[in-house]
Backbone as ProteinMPNN parsed JSONL, in Angstrom:
{"seq_chain_A": "MPGLLNRRTVALGPFENEVVAHGGAETGKRHVPILSRCEHGLRALSPAGMGIEIERKFLLIGEEWRASAVREQHLRDGLVAMTGGRKVRVRICDGQATLTVKTREAPGVNAEFEYSIPLADAEEMLTRHCDGNVMSKTRSFVPYRDFTWQVDAYDGVMADVVLAEVELTRIDCDVPLPPWVGREVTGDPAYRKINLFRARTGRTAAD", "coords_chain_A": {"N_chain_A": [[156.373, 174.519, 42.229], [155.289, 170.97, 41.44], [156.049, 168.096, 40.321], [158.83, 168.603, 38.078], [160.007, 168.041, 35.26], [162.198, 168.643, 33.434], [163.951, 168.394, 30.797], [165.691, 168.38, 28.051], [166.021, 169.067, 24.479], [166.972, 167.988, 21.473], [166.942, 169.366, 18.195], [167.275, 168.133, 14.91], [168.5, 169.586, 12.161], [168.603, 169.392, 8.37], [168.722, 166.096, 6.375], [171.347, 164.359, 4.586], [170.626, 161.83, 3.434], [167.566, 161.322, 2.035], [164.263, 160.159, 1.864], [162.1, 159.713, -1.121], [159.431, 160.557, -1.243], [156.086, 161.552, -1.169], [153.627, 162.188, 1.577], [151.049, 159.675, 1.17], [151.47, 159.081, -1.715], [153.614, 158.083, -3.712], [156.724, 160.175, -5.163], [158.836, 159.547, -7.069], [161.639, 157.32, -7.149], [162.252, 155.029, -4.622], [164.089, 155.037, -1.755], [164.576, 152.719, 1.228], [166.896, 153.807, 3.354], [169.18, 153.323, 5.613], [169.438, 155.232, 8.639], [172.277, 157.355, 9.694], [172.614, 158.653, 13.038], [175.28, 160.457, 12.965], [175.774, 162.837, 12.216], [176.478, 165.984, 10.189], [177.15, 168.761, 12.316], [176.014, 167.406, 14.442], [176.102, 167.377, 18.179], [176.73, 165.431, 21.199], [174.892, 166.667, 24.047], [175.263, 165.968, 26.402], [175.711, 162.608, 28.066], [173.62, 159.998, 27.31], [170.198, 159.568, 28.858], [170.383, 161.686, 30.241], [168.408, 163.779, 29.63], [168.864, 164.683, 27.295], [166.975, 164.712, 24.075], [167.115, 163.563, 21.054], [165.047, 163.679, 18.035], [162.977, 162.716, 14.943], [161.279, 163.399, 12.172], [158.752, 162.486, 9.768], [157.05, 162.501, 7.011], [154.217, 160.192, 5.626], [153.455, 157.177, 4.241], [150.318, 155.934, 3.126], [148.181, 153.593, 5.084], [149.54, 151.686, 6.441], [151.009, 151.845, 8.432], [149.21, 151.532, 10.946], [148.177, 148.57, 11.489], [150.128, 148.193, 12.608], [150.376, 149.672, 15.309], [150.749, 149.656, 18.829], [149.083, 150.754, 20.865], [147.16, 154.025, 22.124], [147.341, 157.483, 22.788], [145.022, 159.991, 23.689], [145.979, 163.819, 23.286], [145.415, 167.143, 24.364], [146.821, 170.448, 22.964], [147.688, 173.821, 24.022], [148.485, 177.093, 23.121], [149.797, 178.71, 25.564], [151.602, 181.061, 25.859], [154.163, 182.98, 23.936], [157.127, 184.038, 22.688], [160.017, 185.818, 21.02], [161.285, 183.078, 20.616], [160.556, 181.137, 22.178], [158.054, 179.762, 24.254], [154.897, 178.565, 26.059], [153.445, 175.954, 26.746], [150.799, 174.552, 27.393], [149.222, 171.102, 28.056], [146.914, 168.291, 28.421], [146.943, 165.317, 28.799], [145.759, 161.819, 28.591], [144.267, 162.13, 30.8], [146.192, 163.33, 32.401], [148.365, 166.447, 33.142], [150.346, 168.414, 32.032], [152.89, 171.841, 32.268], [154.529, 173.589, 29.768], [157.803, 174.742, 29.188], [159.667, 175.891, 26.858], [162.397, 176.998, 25.061], [164.739, 178.214, 22.738], [168.046, 177.44, 22.395], [169.913, 177.689, 20.771], [170.986, 177.465, 17.214], [168.933, 174.728, 16.197], [169.081, 173.493, 18.17], [167.004, 173.165, 21.773], [165.703, 174.008, 24.882], [164.23, 172.47, 26.995], [161.24, 172.792, 29.793], [159.328, 170.761, 31.863], [156.57, 170.896, 33.496], [154.329, 169.223, 36.094], [150.718, 170.156, 36.486], [147.545, 170.659, 38.007], [145.101, 169.048, 37.043], [142.255, 170.625, 36.742], [143.526, 173.289, 36.371], [144.336, 173.111, 33.824], [142.671, 172.607, 32.038], [141.311, 175.041, 32.632], [143.297, 176.708, 31.709], [143.622, 175.674, 28.877], [140.643, 176.423, 27.872], [140.272, 179.561, 28.66], [142.287, 180.88, 28.236], [144.795, 180.625, 25.991], [143.586, 181.769, 24.021], [142.526, 180.38, 21.524], [144.318, 179.444, 20.371], [144.5, 176.516, 20.098], [145.376, 172.422, 19.618], [144.227, 169.497, 19.014], [144.931, 165.881, 18.794], [145.604, 162.221, 17.982], [147.572, 160.159, 19.196], [149.677, 157.78, 18.015], [151.352, 154.491, 18.844], [153.949, 152.708, 17.644], [155.807, 149.9, 16.907], [159.235, 148.921, 15.013], [161.231, 146.744, 14.512], [164.307, 147.781, 16.232], [163.058, 150.232, 17.35], [160.53, 152.177, 18.902], [158.253, 154.257, 16.952], [156.013, 157.364, 16.924], [153.533, 157.827, 16.135], [151.115, 161.169, 14.982], [147.768, 162.018, 14.429], [146.192, 164.472, 13.284], [143.507, 166.284, 14.843], [140.651, 167.884, 13.969], [140.75, 171.49, 12.301], [142.893, 170.355, 11.643], [143.24, 168.371, 10.283], [143.803, 166.885, 7.855], [146.545, 166.804, 8.692], [148.994, 164.13, 9.15], [151.787, 162.977, 10.636], [154.95, 160.787, 11.359], [157.175, 160.419, 14.051], [160.607, 159.961, 14.967], [161.926, 159.273, 18.151], [165.14, 159.205, 19.6], [167.628, 157.579, 21.99], [170.327, 157.562, 22.114], [173.413, 159.203, 20.574], [174.523, 158.16, 18.251], [173.267, 156.237, 16.802], [171.674, 154.151, 14.521], [168.977, 153.95, 12.1], [166.458, 151.882, 10.954], [164.278, 152.592, 8.308], [160.662, 151.971, 8.36], [158.607, 150.924, 6.23], [156.358, 152.412, 5.348], [157.057, 154.957, 5.783], [157.44, 158.095, 4.688], [158.883, 160.761, 3.155], [161.497, 162.533, 4.867], [161.398, 165.342, 7.105], [162.281, 166.788, 9.31], [163.39, 169.674, 10.852], [162.361, 171.3, 8.364], [160.334, 173.746, 8.019], [158.084, 174.476, 7.759], [156.601, 171.914, 8.338], [156.464, 172.281, 11.154], [154.25, 172.259, 13.723], [153.461, 174.77, 14.873], [153.515, 175.932, 12.636], [151.866, 174.898, 10.32], [149.521, 174.634, 11.713], [149.064, 177.658, 11.41], [148.572, 177.798, 8.632], [146.417, 176.839, 7.583], [144.651, 178.553, 9.493], [145.824, 181.083, 10.126], [146.157, 181.621, 12.727], [148.242, 181.56, 15.369], [149.62, 178.211, 17.154], [150.104, 175.486, 19.708], [152.926, 174.288, 19.675]], "CA_chain_A": [[155.336, 173.675, 41.446], [155.084, 170.16, 41.657], [156.652, 167.707, 39.035], [159.261, 169.309, 37.298], [160.449, 166.523, 34.042], [163.391, 169.217, 32.587], [164.061, 167.744, 29.471], [166.632, 169.188, 26.935], [165.608, 168.321, 22.934], [167.8, 168.38, 20.38], [166.18, 169.215, 16.628], [168.249, 168.097, 13.911], [168.404, 170.093, 11.006], [167.743, 167.919, 7.573], [169.59, 164.952, 6.477], [171.127, 164.105, 3.432], [169.951, 160.454, 2.814], [166.144, 161.757, 2.442], [163.471, 159.292, 0.881], [161.76, 160.857, -1.948], [158.431, 160.378, -1.353], [155.521, 162.184, -0.046], [152.836, 161.051, 2.79], [149.805, 159.614, 0.025], [152.011, 158.771, -2.754], [155.239, 158.709, -4.148], [156.968, 161.026, -6.422], [159.793, 159.345, -8.015], [162.033, 155.918, -6.712], [162.018, 155.321, -3.247], [165.17, 154.052, -0.878], [164.587, 152.916, 2.625], [167.749, 153.756, 3.92], [169.981, 153.405, 7.322], [169.93, 156.678, 8.865], [173.315, 157.357, 11.29], [172.752, 159.787, 14.023], [176.653, 161.029, 13.281], [176.101, 163.255, 10.869], [176.994, 166.852, 10.792], [176.502, 169.389, 13.341], [175.211, 166.975, 15.832], [177.219, 166.636, 18.663], [176.076, 165.364, 22.384], [175.65, 168.143, 25.033], [175.164, 165.291, 27.706], [175.488, 162.044, 28.404], [172.207, 159.426, 27.124], [169.804, 159.547, 30.69], [170.61, 163.117, 31.239], [167.569, 164.107, 29.618], [168.672, 165.076, 25.866], [165.801, 164.378, 23.24], [166.871, 163.405, 19.528], [163.598, 163.573, 17.603], [163.443, 163.09, 13.259], [159.986, 163.831, 11.57], [159.029, 162.109, 8.534], [155.661, 161.783, 6.174], [153.851, 159.076, 6.387], [152.666, 156.724, 3.323], [149.178, 155.451, 3.689], [147.622, 153.825, 6.366], [149.982, 150.153, 6.817], [151.235, 151.843, 10.005], [147.45, 151.436, 11.708], [148.01, 147.611, 11.683], [151.232, 147.41, 13.678], [149.93, 150.105, 16.291], [149.996, 148.635, 20.005], [148.711, 151.968, 21.975], [147.517, 155.373, 21.594], [146.976, 158.384, 23.7], [144.643, 161.286, 22.879], [146.495, 164.756, 23.748], [145.201, 168.301, 24.187], [147.832, 171.479, 23.583], [147.306, 175.284, 23.919], [149.986, 177.68, 23.498], [149.898, 180.04, 26.63], [152.315, 182.274, 25.638], [155.212, 182.79, 22.853], [157.966, 185.105, 22.383], [161.722, 185.675, 21.285], [162.253, 182.231, 20.453], [160.611, 181.048, 23.819], [156.844, 179.353, 24.35], [154.982, 177.884, 26.931], [152.247, 175.263, 26.074], [149.856, 173.642, 28.286], [149.04, 169.601, 27.584], [146.453, 167.286, 28.678], [147.451, 163.687, 27.963], [145.26, 160.247, 29.119], [144.071, 162.766, 32.25], [147.348, 164.035, 32.989], [148.66, 167.631, 32.6], [151.459, 169.465, 32.189], [152.832, 172.634, 31.177], [156.044, 172.87, 29.608], [158.275, 175.823, 28.607], [160.968, 175.73, 25.537], [163.631, 178.193, 24.88], [165.566, 178.134, 21.606], [169.43, 177.947, 23.356], [171.469, 177.353, 19.424], [170.03, 176.672, 15.757], [168.208, 173.168, 16.175], [168.637, 173.06, 20.1], [166.04, 173.762, 22.245], [165.883, 173.439, 26.11], [162.687, 171.922, 27.46], [161.322, 172.474, 31.007], [157.866, 170.237, 31.989], [155.899, 170.687, 35.04], [153.081, 168.522, 36.549], [149.895, 170.568, 37.101], [146.492, 170.244, 38.488], [143.874, 169.065, 35.283], [141.364, 171.343, 36.348], [144.326, 174.645, 36.046], [145.103, 172.868, 32.812], [141.439, 173.149, 31.655], [141.162, 176.485, 32.675], [144.387, 177.457, 30.732], [142.87, 175.971, 27.607], [139.511, 177.218, 28.031], [140.483, 180.851, 29.036], [144.447, 181.384, 28.133], [144.895, 179.918, 24.928], [143.522, 182.538, 22.961], [141.792, 180.16, 20.418], [145.63, 178.226, 20.107], [144.442, 174.697, 20.622], [144.873, 171.696, 19.196], [144.024, 168.277, 20.001], [145.886, 164.918, 17.962], [145.729, 160.801, 18.532], [149.442, 159.672, 19.07], [149.899, 156.037, 18.321], [153.05, 153.879, 19.254], [154.571, 151.849, 16.166], [156.92, 149.423, 16.828], [159.4, 148.972, 14.199], [162.508, 146.707, 14.871], [163.992, 147.961, 17.614], [162.643, 151.536, 17.675], [158.919, 152.807, 18.681], [157.825, 155.382, 16.374], [154.95, 157.898, 17.606], [152.577, 158.549, 14.684], [150.451, 161.785, 15.295], [147.279, 162.154, 13.539], [145.414, 165.643, 14.202], [141.838, 166.675, 14.924], [139.558, 169.449, 13.238], [140.943, 171.957, 10.812], [144.772, 169.994, 11.174], [142.826, 166.571, 10.276], [144.601, 166.849, 7.012], [148.104, 166.154, 8.566], [149.407, 162.964, 9.893], [153.574, 162.875, 10.528], [155.247, 160.073, 12.41], [158.219, 160.866, 14.909], [161.117, 158.598, 15.849], [163.063, 159.753, 19.382], [166.155, 158.151, 20.159], [168.402, 157.516, 23.342], [172.354, 157.61, 21.587], [173.466, 159.876, 19.037], [175.309, 157.218, 17.328], [172.189, 155.176, 16.759], [171.292, 153.969, 13.38], [167.664, 153.627, 12.239], [165.747, 151.443, 9.876], [163.209, 153.048, 8.525], [159.871, 151.272, 8.562], [158.131, 150.693, 4.431], [154.914, 153.088, 5.234], [157.079, 156.273, 6.04], [158.152, 158.685, 3.362], [160.111, 161.724, 3.006], [161.648, 163.198, 6.146], [160.78, 166.496, 7.164], [163.09, 167.162, 9.896], [163.949, 170.769, 10.353], [161.094, 172.063, 7.519], [159.595, 175.073, 8.957], [156.49, 174.03, 6.693], [156.321, 171.1, 8.842], [156.469, 172.896, 12.399], [152.768, 172.372, 14.234], [152.743, 176.208, 14.431], [153.011, 177.072, 10.586], [150.942, 173.721, 9.88], [147.91, 175.151, 12.236], [148.666, 179.001, 10.997], [147.899, 178.198, 7.149], [145.244, 176.405, 7.791], [143.637, 179.419, 10.681], [145.272, 181.75, 10.085], [146.347, 181.408, 13.99], [149.405, 180.627, 16.049], [149.014, 177.145, 17.543], [151.007, 175.074, 20.436], [154.093, 173.338, 19.411]], "C_chain_A": [[155.935, 172.192, 41.256], [155.881, 169.167, 40.193], [157.463, 167.861, 37.758], [160.265, 167.903, 36.542], [162.187, 167.517, 34.095], [164.243, 168.539, 31.825], [165.295, 169.09, 28.745], [166.079, 168.516, 25.628], [166.232, 168.819, 22.155], [167.256, 168.409, 19.043], [166.913, 168.961, 15.816], [167.947, 168.972, 12.722], [167.949, 168.471, 9.942], [169.552, 167.391, 6.867], [170.213, 164.94, 4.982], [170.881, 162.962, 2.556], [167.873, 160.515, 2.997], [165.302, 160.836, 1.21], [162.68, 160.172, 0.51], [159.961, 159.837, -2.288], [157.231, 161.224, -0.693], [154.328, 161.149, 0.552], [151.57, 161.269, 1.573], [150.374, 158.558, -0.953], [153.223, 158.965, -3.422], [155.442, 159.512, -5.169], [158.188, 160.452, -7.123], [160.189, 157.799, -7.063], [162.179, 156.53, -5.101], [163.117, 154.84, -3.143], [164.5, 154.036, 0.642], [166.012, 152.612, 2.928], [168.3, 153.207, 5.251], [170.449, 154.438, 7.521], [170.981, 156.99, 10.153], [172.438, 158.809, 11.392], [173.921, 160.716, 13.755], [176.629, 161.885, 12.344], [176.586, 165.006, 11.746], [175.909, 168.167, 11.316], [175.632, 169.05, 14.392], [176.094, 166.993, 16.784], [176.04, 166.036, 20.642], [176.155, 166.023, 23.271], [175.755, 167.292, 26.514], [174.78, 164.017, 27.42], [173.803, 160.944, 28.172], [171.784, 159.61, 28.587], [170.202, 160.27, 31.363], [169.173, 164.243, 30.741], [167.491, 165.299, 27.839], [167.433, 164.03, 24.739], [166.352, 164.46, 21.526], [165.5, 162.855, 18.758], [163.823, 163.915, 15.532], [162.068, 162.702, 12.934], [160.07, 163.171, 10.256], [157.416, 162.224, 7.766], [155.419, 160.4, 6.037], [153.316, 158.706, 4.364], [152.215, 155.895, 3.115], [148.936, 154.933, 4.807], [148.486, 151.975, 6.855], [150.514, 150.722, 8.272], [150.287, 151.236, 11.518], [148.032, 149.75, 11.802], [148.975, 147.11, 12.741], [151.271, 148.559, 14.949], [149.955, 149.269, 17.741], [149.205, 149.378, 21.051], [148.436, 153.129, 21.37], [147.432, 156.321, 22.914], [146.332, 159.595, 22.899], [145.289, 162.402, 23.491], [145.756, 166.413, 23.427], [146.491, 169.527, 24.229], [147.503, 172.515, 23.035], [148.685, 175.501, 24.054], [149.378, 179.084, 24.607], [150.682, 180.784, 25.833], [153.812, 181.823, 24.527], [156.196, 184.013, 22.325], [159.344, 185.095, 21.976], [162.048, 183.668, 21.236], [161.623, 180.992, 21.46], [158.896, 180.94, 23.682], [156.657, 178.874, 25.339], [153.724, 177.227, 26.574], [152.311, 174.629, 27.528], [149.154, 172.631, 27.579], [148.411, 169.114, 28.593], [146.43, 166.107, 27.993], [146.892, 162.735, 29.241], [145.191, 161.33, 30.549], [144.984, 163.664, 32.719], [147.765, 165.624, 32.554], [149.838, 168.3, 32.956], [151.576, 170.94, 31.667], [154.347, 172.821, 31.162], [156.124, 174.217, 28.753], [159.673, 175.887, 27.764], [161.392, 177.246, 25.401], [164.567, 177.687, 23.775], [167.317, 178.712, 22.436], [170.306, 178.23, 21.566], [170.578, 176.963, 18.079], [170.366, 174.841, 16.403], [168.277, 172.585, 17.629], [168.13, 174.069, 20.984], [166.544, 173.03, 23.705], [164.534, 173.341, 26.656], [162.601, 172.357, 29.007], [159.759, 171.984, 31.114], [157.757, 170.313, 33.329], [154.576, 169.872, 35.193], [151.988, 169.785, 36.883], [148.492, 169.827, 37.339], [145.751, 170.074, 37.023], [143.319, 169.95, 35.229], [142.332, 173.019, 36.276], [144.563, 174.401, 34.599], [143.8, 172.961, 31.889], [141.156, 174.556, 31.418], [142.08, 177.398, 31.363], [143.536, 177.135, 29.542], [141.471, 176.294, 26.932], [139.713, 178.916, 27.741], [141.704, 181.643, 28.489], [144.962, 181.254, 27.253], [145.028, 180.774, 23.158], [143.103, 181.475, 21.245], [143.069, 178.65, 20.081], [145.526, 176.897, 20.579], [144.322, 173.993, 19.767], [144.7, 170.448, 19.621], [144.64, 166.913, 18.817], [145.621, 163.544, 18.994], [147.07, 160.638, 18.433], [149.189, 158.392, 19.069], [151.166, 155.624, 18.063], [152.844, 152.903, 18.24], [155.232, 150.854, 16.017], [157.767, 148.992, 15.855], [160.946, 148.356, 14.766], [162.822, 147.35, 16.228], [163.883, 149.042, 18.377], [160.592, 151.569, 17.737], [158.699, 154.103, 18.08], [156.282, 155.502, 16.666], [154.36, 158.78, 16.265], [151.669, 159.488, 15.187], [149.378, 162.013, 14.28], [146.109, 163.191, 13.902], [143.906, 165.809, 13.432], [141.769, 167.953, 14.381], [140.496, 170.259, 12.675], [142.297, 171.547, 10.377], [144.28, 168.213, 10.842], [143.523, 166.098, 8.854], [146.217, 166.27, 7.414], [147.942, 164.487, 9.729], [151.049, 162.875, 9.51], [153.927, 162.136, 11.602], [157.312, 160.548, 12.751], [159.221, 159.436, 15.293], [162.187, 159.428, 16.838], [164.26, 158.708, 19.603], [166.785, 158.387, 21.712], [170.058, 157.931, 23.169], [172.234, 158.15, 20.123], [174.13, 159.555, 17.812], [174.039, 156.348, 16.31], [171.434, 155.474, 15.157], [169.774, 153.269, 13.169], [167.214, 153.353, 10.824], [164.645, 152.013, 9.711], [162.322, 152.391, 7.811], [158.74, 151.458, 6.351], [157.078, 151.724, 4.67], [155.829, 154.637, 5.784], [158.276, 156.83, 5.106], [159.436, 159.638, 3.312], [159.914, 162.46, 4.601], [161.849, 164.615, 5.972], [161.153, 167.312, 8.419], [163.664, 168.53, 9.448], [163.076, 171.891, 9.388], [160.214, 172.532, 8.095], [158.333, 174.548, 8.344], [155.643, 172.896, 7.738], [156.2, 170.919, 10.651], [155.061, 172.76, 12.888], [152.712, 174.154, 13.491], [152.069, 176.415, 13.121], [152.01, 176.161, 10.075], [149.111, 174.449, 10.528], [147.838, 176.689, 11.26], [147.881, 179.077, 9.624], [146.922, 177.505, 7.091], [144.247, 177.435, 8.463], [143.899, 180.206, 10.475], [146.036, 182.683, 11.534], [147.628, 181.086, 14.361], [149.164, 179.378, 16.518], [150.374, 176.724, 18.836], [151.996, 174.36, 19.42], [154.924, 172.651, 20.05]], "O_chain_A": [[157.114, 172.161, 40.902], [156.182, 169.754, 39.154], [157.093, 167.463, 36.653], [160.974, 167.079, 37.12], [163.158, 167.078, 34.711], [165.299, 168.111, 32.29], [165.51, 170.275, 29.002], [165.674, 167.36, 25.75], [166.206, 170.037, 21.975], [167.046, 167.269, 18.626], [167.698, 169.91, 15.821], [166.763, 168.897, 12.395], [167.463, 167.369, 10.196], [170.697, 167.841, 6.837], [169.548, 165.54, 4.138], [170.893, 162.977, 1.326], [167.156, 159.931, 3.809], [165.585, 160.805, 0.012], [162.367, 161.169, 1.16], [159.572, 158.977, -3.078], [157.477, 161.604, 0.452], [154.085, 159.974, 0.28], [151.164, 162.341, 1.124], [149.924, 157.416, -1.047], [153.724, 160.073, -3.618], [154.592, 159.669, -6.046], [158.544, 161.237, -8.003], [159.322, 157.215, -6.412], [162.211, 157.646, -4.582], [163.535, 154.182, -4.096], [164.009, 155.03, 1.177], [166.44, 151.461, 2.838], [167.495, 152.546, 5.906], [171.484, 154.866, 7.01], [170.643, 156.904, 11.334], [171.921, 159.598, 10.6], [173.771, 161.84, 14.234], [177.513, 161.771, 11.495], [176.854, 165.295, 12.912], [174.752, 168.49, 11.052], [174.853, 169.743, 15.048], [177.178, 166.579, 16.373], [174.891, 166.361, 20.941], [177.293, 166.266, 23.672], [176.208, 167.794, 27.543], [173.787, 163.849, 26.713], [172.88, 161.222, 28.938], [172.62, 159.777, 29.475], [170.46, 160.155, 32.561], [168.937, 165.289, 31.345], [166.689, 166.132, 27.417], [167.247, 162.815, 24.815], [165.972, 165.401, 20.829], [165.034, 161.729, 18.934], [164.447, 164.81, 14.961], [161.66, 161.649, 13.424], [161.116, 163.173, 9.606], [156.581, 161.773, 8.551], [156.256, 159.532, 6.281], [152.98, 159.531, 3.514], [152.861, 154.879, 2.857], [149.35, 155.571, 5.775], [147.858, 151.207, 7.584], [150.4, 149.966, 9.237], [150.61, 150.754, 12.604], [148.701, 149.883, 12.827], [148.872, 146.134, 13.483], [152.243, 148.401, 15.688], [149.235, 148.275, 17.83], [148.706, 148.782, 22.006], [149.049, 153.505, 20.37], [147.466, 155.796, 24.027], [146.781, 160.105, 21.873], [145.307, 162.118, 24.688], [145.611, 166.773, 22.259], [147.133, 169.648, 25.272], [147.084, 172.556, 21.878], [149.615, 174.884, 24.574], [148.722, 180.089, 24.332], [150.055, 181.192, 24.855], [154.323, 180.711, 24.398], [155.776, 184.844, 21.52], [160.019, 184.287, 22.613], [162.994, 183.153, 21.832], [162.234, 179.924, 21.482], [158.329, 181.861, 23.094], [157.646, 178.532, 25.987], [152.868, 177.954, 26.07], [153.18, 174.345, 28.352], [148.494, 172.957, 26.593], [148.918, 169.254, 29.706], [146.001, 165.902, 26.858], [147.287, 162.76, 30.407], [146.142, 161.258, 31.327], [144.672, 164.663, 33.366], [147.361, 165.941, 31.435], [150.181, 168.661, 34.082], [150.755, 171.396, 30.871], [155.178, 172.472, 32.0], [155.278, 174.729, 28.02], [160.733, 175.929, 28.39], [160.792, 178.301, 25.607], [165.175, 176.644, 24.019], [167.653, 179.821, 22.85], [171.254, 179.006, 21.445], [169.603, 176.211, 18.091], [171.316, 174.158, 16.784], [167.74, 171.585, 18.104], [168.455, 175.251, 21.1], [167.298, 172.071, 23.86], [163.814, 174.339, 26.681], [163.664, 172.353, 29.626], [158.917, 172.674, 30.54], [158.568, 169.932, 34.173], [153.766, 169.955, 34.269], [152.489, 170.559, 37.698], [148.28, 168.67, 36.977], [145.855, 170.866, 36.085], [143.348, 170.574, 34.169], [141.584, 173.98, 36.1], [144.994, 175.372, 33.978], [144.038, 173.512, 30.814], [140.855, 175.117, 30.364], [141.762, 178.25, 30.534], [142.785, 178.002, 29.094], [141.26, 176.394, 25.723], [139.324, 179.43, 26.693], [141.875, 182.859, 28.403], [146.047, 181.827, 27.35], [145.669, 180.706, 22.109], [143.385, 181.87, 20.113], [142.876, 177.48, 19.75], [146.315, 176.298, 21.309], [143.478, 174.263, 18.912], [145.073, 170.251, 20.778], [144.724, 167.421, 17.699], [145.479, 163.568, 20.217], [147.657, 161.063, 17.438], [148.559, 157.84, 19.971], [151.964, 156.158, 17.293], [151.769, 152.355, 18.0], [155.442, 150.634, 14.824], [157.013, 148.211, 15.274], [161.755, 149.102, 15.318], [162.012, 147.487, 17.144], [164.274, 149.167, 19.538], [159.74, 151.159, 16.95], [158.985, 155.088, 18.761], [155.46, 154.586, 16.71], [154.626, 159.843, 15.704], [151.045, 158.928, 16.089], [149.82, 162.23, 13.152], [145.204, 162.873, 14.673], [143.41, 165.634, 12.319], [142.608, 168.854, 14.347], [141.463, 169.535, 12.436], [142.884, 171.938, 9.368], [144.883, 167.18, 11.131], [143.788, 164.9, 8.756], [146.912, 165.541, 6.706], [147.17, 164.056, 10.586], [151.485, 162.739, 8.367], [153.509, 162.446, 12.717], [158.248, 160.829, 12.003], [158.862, 158.335, 15.709], [163.11, 160.104, 16.385], [164.106, 157.495, 19.75], [166.405, 159.293, 22.455], [170.773, 158.495, 23.998], [171.566, 157.893, 19.122], [174.307, 160.2, 16.779], [174.219, 155.981, 15.149], [170.882, 156.488, 14.73], [169.386, 152.307, 13.831], [167.378, 154.063, 9.832], [163.872, 152.103, 10.665], [162.681, 152.049, 6.684], [158.532, 152.481, 5.698], [156.82, 152.019, 3.502], [155.063, 155.492, 6.228], [159.402, 156.409, 4.839], [160.626, 159.337, 3.405], [158.92, 162.788, 5.25], [162.35, 165.108, 4.962], [160.544, 168.351, 8.676], [164.192, 168.775, 8.364], [163.1, 173.102, 9.608], [159.326, 171.904, 8.673], [157.584, 174.15, 9.237], [154.428, 172.926, 7.934], [155.955, 169.892, 11.283], [154.424, 173.467, 12.107], [152.294, 174.627, 12.434], [150.979, 176.769, 12.671], [151.201, 176.68, 9.307], [148.036, 174.628, 9.955], [146.874, 176.93, 10.534], [146.984, 179.869, 9.335], [146.387, 177.746, 6.008], [143.065, 177.331, 8.136], [142.949, 180.98, 10.361], [146.366, 183.869, 11.54], [148.209, 180.271, 13.644], [147.976, 179.217, 16.241], [151.387, 177.416, 18.94], [151.569, 173.923, 18.352], [155.76, 171.977, 19.449]]}, "name": "protein", "num_of_chains": 1, "seq": "MPGLLNRRTVALGPFENEVVAHGGAETGKRHVPILSRCEHGLRALSPAGMGIEIERKFLLIGEEWRASAVREQHLRDGLVAMTGGRKVRVRICDGQATLTVKTREAPGVNAEFEYSIPLADAEEMLTRHCDGNVMSKTRSFVPYRDFTWQVDAYDGVMADVVLAEVELTRIDCDVPLPPWVGREVTGDPAYRKINLFRARTGRTAAD"}
């Protein structure tokens, strides 16, 4: 199968330094701390550049981020299969198609293997082999200081969901939070796409 990208994903658990705010409106005093990547339980599995992805997820406050977006992508994701902490996702993004296998290796650690596939095959999978578990979103890339944030605004039944993520290449990196970032939801099961989708439809979805 062509185009193996072979990525490992490290999903971090909750952090002590949390912004006390929710998307749309603040719920108390709000600080904007510098968050360190040297937290408990976090360890490098291999040097940066060998496929490790460290990702943190946040709610947003208002629409200020839109003025700073430098580009957008439209994505369609479908869940082909899921069992025992493993899942297979098909994605179409900007006319390119991928098939991704994710598997949970340890608490907070996922292995991810991504393959390029023909666009026609991806369309067929989304139409006939995802059992309706398909979602779409617009991803905006928003620079802030030395980092580029990804803001995902969902469509359809998920239209009320907007989440910001930042990916890192160094495990000890400090991340200044933009003023439009709210509460951190990294590791919160309620903010996994599969659970957000299920809460609105009663079905599963690609995550």
